[in-house]
C-alpha positions as CSV (number, residue, x, y, z in Angstrom):
1,M,-1.4,35.6,-80.0
2,S,-4.1,38.2,-80.2
3,L,-6.4,40.0,-82.7
4,I,-5.3,43.6,-82.2
5,T,-7.7,44.7,-85.0
6,I,-10.6,43.7,-82.7
7,E,-9.1,44.5,-79.3
8,D,-7.7,47.9,-80.2
9,P,-8.8,49.2,-83.6
10,Q,-6.9,52.5,-83.1
11,A,-3.6,50.9,-82.3
12,P,-0.7,51.5,-84.7
13,Q,-0.6,47.8,-85.4
14,S,-4.2,47.9,-86.5
15,E,-3.5,50.8,-88.8
16,A,-0.6,48.8,-90.3
17,Y,-3.0,45.9,-91.1
18,R,-5.4,48.4,-92.8
19,T,-2.5,49.8,-94.8
20,L,-1.6,46.2,-95.9
21,R,-5.2,45.7,-96.9
22,T,-5.2,48.8,-99.0
23,N,-1.9,47.9,-100.6
24,L,-3.2,44.5,-101.6
25,S,-6.4,46.0,-103.0
26,F,-4.2,48.2,-105.3
27,Y,-1.9,45.3,-106.2
28,S,-3.7,44.7,-109.5
29,L,-6.6,46.9,-110.3
30,D,-7.4,45.0,-113.5
31,E,-7.4,41.6,-111.8
32,P,-8.1,42.1,-108.1
33,L,-6.7,39.5,-105.7
34,R,-9.5,37.2,-104.6
35,T,-7.5,34.2,-103.3
36,L,-4.3,34.7,-101.3
37,V,-2.1,32.4,-99.2
38,I,-0.4,33.7,-96.1
39,T,2.8,31.8,-95.2
40,S,6.4,32.2,-94.0
41,P,9.8,30.9,-95.1
42,A,10.4,29.0,-91.8
43,P,8.2,28.2,-88.7
44,N,6.7,31.5,-87.5
45,E,3.7,31.9,-85.3
46,E,3.1,35.4,-86.7
47,T,1.6,34.0,-89.9
48,A,-1.6,32.9,-88.2
49,V,-1.9,36.3,-86.4
50,M,-1.2,38.1,-89.7
51,A,-3.8,36.1,-91.6
52,A,-6.5,36.5,-88.9
53,N,-5.9,40.3,-88.5
54,L,-5.8,40.9,-92.2
55,A,-9.0,39.0,-92.7
56,V,-10.7,41.1,-89.9
57,T,-9.7,44.3,-91.6
58,I,-10.9,43.1,-95.0
59,A,-14.2,42.1,-93.4
60,Q,-14.5,45.5,-91.7
61,S,-14.2,47.2,-95.1
62,G,-17.5,45.5,-96.1
63,R,-16.1,42.6,-98.2
64,K,-17.2,39.1,-97.5
65,I,-14.3,36.9,-96.7
66,V,-13.5,33.3,-95.7
67,L,-10.4,32.5,-93.7
68,V,-9.3,28.9,-94.4
69,E,-6.9,27.0,-92.1
70,C,-4.5,25.0,-94.4
71,D,-1.9,24.3,-91.7
72,L,-3.3,20.9,-91.2
73,R,-0.4,19.8,-89.0
74,R,-0.5,22.7,-86.4
75,P,-3.7,24.6,-86.9
76,S,-4.2,27.7,-84.8
77,L,-6.8,30.0,-86.4
78,H,-9.6,28.3,-84.6
79,T,-7.9,29.3,-81.3
80,L,-7.5,32.9,-82.3
81,L,-11.1,33.1,-83.5
82,E,-12.4,31.0,-80.5
83,K,-14.1,28.4,-82.7
84,P,-14.0,24.6,-82.7
85,V,-11.3,22.9,-84.8
86,E,-13.8,20.4,-86.2
87,P,-15.6,20.0,-88.6
88,G,-13.4,21.7,-91.1
89,L,-11.4,21.5,-94.3
90,T,-10.4,17.9,-94.1
91,N,-14.0,16.8,-93.6
92,T,-14.9,18.6,-96.8
93,L,-12.0,17.2,-98.8
94,L,-12.7,13.7,-97.6
95,G,-16.3,14.0,-98.6
96,D,-17.8,13.9,-95.1
97,E,-19.8,17.1,-95.4
98,D,-20.3,20.3,-97.3
99,L,-18.2,23.4,-96.4
100,P,-18.7,23.7,-92.6
101,L,-18.2,27.5,-92.5
102,Q,-18.3,29.1,-89.1
103,Q,-19.5,32.6,-88.6
104,T,-17.1,34.6,-86.5
105,A,-17.7,37.5,-84.2
106,V,-16.8,39.8,-87.0
107,E,-19.5,40.6,-89.6
108,N,-18.6,39.4,-93.1
109,L,-15.9,37.0,-91.8
110,W,-16.2,33.2,-91.8
111,L,-13.7,30.5,-90.7
112,L,-13.2,27.2,-92.4
113,A,-11.2,25.4,-89.6
114,S,-8.7,22.6,-90.3
115,G,-10.8,19.7,-89.2
116,P,-9.2,16.4,-88.0
117,K,-5.5,16.0,-88.8
118,P,-4.9,13.9,-92.0
119,P,-1.9,11.7,-92.7
120,N,-1.2,13.3,-96.1
121,P,-1.8,17.1,-95.9
122,A,0.1,18.0,-99.1
123,D,-1.8,15.4,-101.2
124,L,-5.1,16.8,-99.9
125,L,-4.1,20.4,-100.7
126,G,-3.0,19.5,-104.2
127,S,-6.2,17.6,-105.0
128,R,-8.8,18.6,-107.5
129,K,-11.2,19.0,-104.6
130,I,-9.4,22.1,-103.5
131,D,-10.0,23.7,-106.9
132,L,-13.7,22.9,-106.7
133,M,-13.8,24.2,-103.1
134,I,-12.2,27.5,-104.1
135,E,-14.7,27.9,-107.0
136,T,-17.6,27.2,-104.6
137,L,-16.3,29.7,-102.1
138,L,-15.7,32.5,-104.7
139,D,-19.4,32.1,-105.7
140,Q,-20.4,33.1,-102.1
141,V,-17.8,35.6,-101.0
142,D,-15.5,38.3,-102.3
143,M,-12.2,36.9,-101.1
144,V,-10.7,33.7,-99.7
145,L,-7.6,33.9,-97.5
146,F,-5.6,30.8,-96.7
147,H,-3.2,30.2,-93.8
148,A,-0.5,27.7,-94.8
149,P,2.6,26.2,-93.1
150,P,6.1,27.4,-93.8
151,V,7.5,27.0,-97.3
152,I,10.8,25.3,-96.6
153,A,9.5,23.0,-94.0
154,V,6.8,21.2,-96.1
155,T,5.5,21.5,-99.6
156,D,1.9,22.4,-98.6
157,A,2.2,26.2,-99.2
158,T,3.9,25.7,-102.6
159,V,1.3,23.2,-103.7
160,L,-1.5,25.5,-102.6
161,G,0.1,28.6,-103.9
162,A,-0.1,27.2,-107.5
163,K,-3.9,27.3,-107.2
164,V,-4.4,30.8,-106.0
165,D,-3.8,34.4,-107.1
166,G,-0.7,34.7,-105.1
167,I,1.3,34.3,-101.8
168,L,2.1,36.8,-99.1
169,L,5.3,35.9,-97.3
170,V,5.6,36.9,-93.6
171,I,9.1,37.9,-92.4
172,E,9.6,38.4,-88.7
173,S,12.1,41.1,-87.8
174,G,15.1,39.8,-86.0
175,Q,14.0,36.2,-86.3
176,T,13.7,35.1,-89.9
177,R,17.0,34.1,-91.4
178,R,18.1,35.7,-94.7
179,D,19.0,32.4,-96.2
180,H,15.6,30.9,-95.3
181,A,13.8,33.8,-96.9
182,Q,16.0,33.5,-100.1
183,K,15.4,29.7,-100.2
184,A,11.6,30.2,-99.9
185,K,11.6,32.7,-102.7
186,E,13.6,30.4,-105.0
187,M,11.3,27.5,-104.2
188,L,8.2,29.4,-105.0
189,E,9.6,30.9,-108.1
190,K,10.7,27.5,-109.3
191,A,7.1,26.3,-108.9
192,R,5.9,29.4,-110.7
193,V,4.0,30.6,-107.7
194,R,3.2,34.4,-107.7
195,I,4.7,36.2,-104.7
196,V,2.6,39.4,-104.3
197,G,4.7,40.8,-101.5
198,V,6.4,40.5,-98.1
199,A,5.0,41.6,-94.8
200,L,7.5,42.5,-92.0
201,T,6.3,41.8,-88.5
202,N,7.7,42.9,-85.1
203,A,9.6,45.8,-86.6
204,A,10.4,48.7,-84.4
205,Q,7.9,51.6,-84.6
206,D,9.3,54.8,-86.1
207,R,8.7,57.3,-83.3
208,S,9.7,60.2,-85.4
209,I,6.3,60.1,-87.2
210,G,4.4,60.6,-84.0
211,N,0.9,59.5,-83.2
212,Y,-1.5,60.9,-85.8
213,Y,-4.7,59.6,-84.2
């Protein structure tokens, strides 16, 4: 797993993340997205990579953003951003300390790591304390991006999705099963969670367009 937007800003993949950032910014001009969950239908390591790279491009555009690790079972954002896993979100939710935000190597980007693994992740993510945390963060930054575990594996993403502006589903080309994607869509819609779009990863590059840069 890597942060291509930092390692190679001119790469086609980096441009794709900037395009996604632009598309999300135009999703609703009257009510801009300020809180967004990144998840996938089934287990997919690309979601963490997607969340981190998207957060980097948003920060690079000058907007202040906090990336929150909400995969409390298998956290990975701290590894990508080379930060300690504790203290983090669970410490805050359990009342141990106030928002331990970690400044990353990217200006305008902070990480709220997962913290120690709790026995009841879904209960924590559905608590009133999450609402209060979101309100606090939005007073400090322009956007909050959440990385959540897969929709059909556990209820965490659905519970969290009901508290934010929307969910972005990550589909991996050649890997994500059609029935899993359909089931995730149905589960989110049943819970009245707003799906703002789908991001396709690992798709073959269209060589006919050529290299503009």
